[in-house]
N, C-alpha and C positions, 0 to 999 in steps of 0.2 A: 402590244409590247414596245417599246425602242430602249436596242442596245450600242451603248456606245464604248465604240475603244479607244480610249484615249491612248495618245502615243504621237508621234513627230517622224514616223517610217522607219525606224530603229529595226534588225532582223525581230524583236523578242516582237517586239508590236505587230508586225505583219502575221509572223503565224499565230496571233493572239487573234485577228483578223481571224488569219481563213480557219484556223478552228473554227473559232463560232459561224461563222458563214454554213462553213459543212455540218456543222453540229445541228442546228435551223433547219437547213432544208430537208437534211437524210432523215431528224426527226417526225418533219412540217407541223414546225413548231412557229405560229404564227408574230414573225415580227418584224421591226426593221432595223437592219443591222448598221449603221453607219459610224465613220473612220472619226475624230476628231482629232481635230494639231491644231486648236487655236491653245492656247498657252494660260488665255486669260480665263476657260473655261474649265482649265484643271484650276486652276487657283478658288474657282468656282465650288469644287467637290470638295477642296483640299484636299487634289493629290499634290506629289514630287515628285512620286516616282516612279516611270512608265518600266510594261503597260499597264493597262488600268482597264478596268471592267466594269461597267457603271449598268444595272440595268432596271429600269425605267425611275431611275433619277437618282436611286442607293446604287454605293460602291461600294462591288461586292469584292475584287481584289487589285495590288496595287505593289506590281518594281515585279510581278513574277507572272507565269505563265501558270495557269492552274491544269489541272490532269484532266482532260475532258469530259470523266466522270462529276468534275466537282464543278465545271460551267454546264451540263445538261443538268445537272441540281439547281441551277442560280435557271435556270430557262425554266425550266417545270414550276419551279413553284408558285 
């Protein structure tokens, strides 16, 4: 599974990246977690508010940091 965190380095973007990385590690989820800061990629996904969480090419949330339980649900699906 590929998990992308779209953001330009703001505090919320960093918080989302850290939360996802921790959940992947803690729950032994086989996933590659990457930060994406390229605005062109944001546009390709139709994301105009950051942070955004993309799982296997599908935008799960944009413009906020979701609860850990929500993130885990998306990573476990």
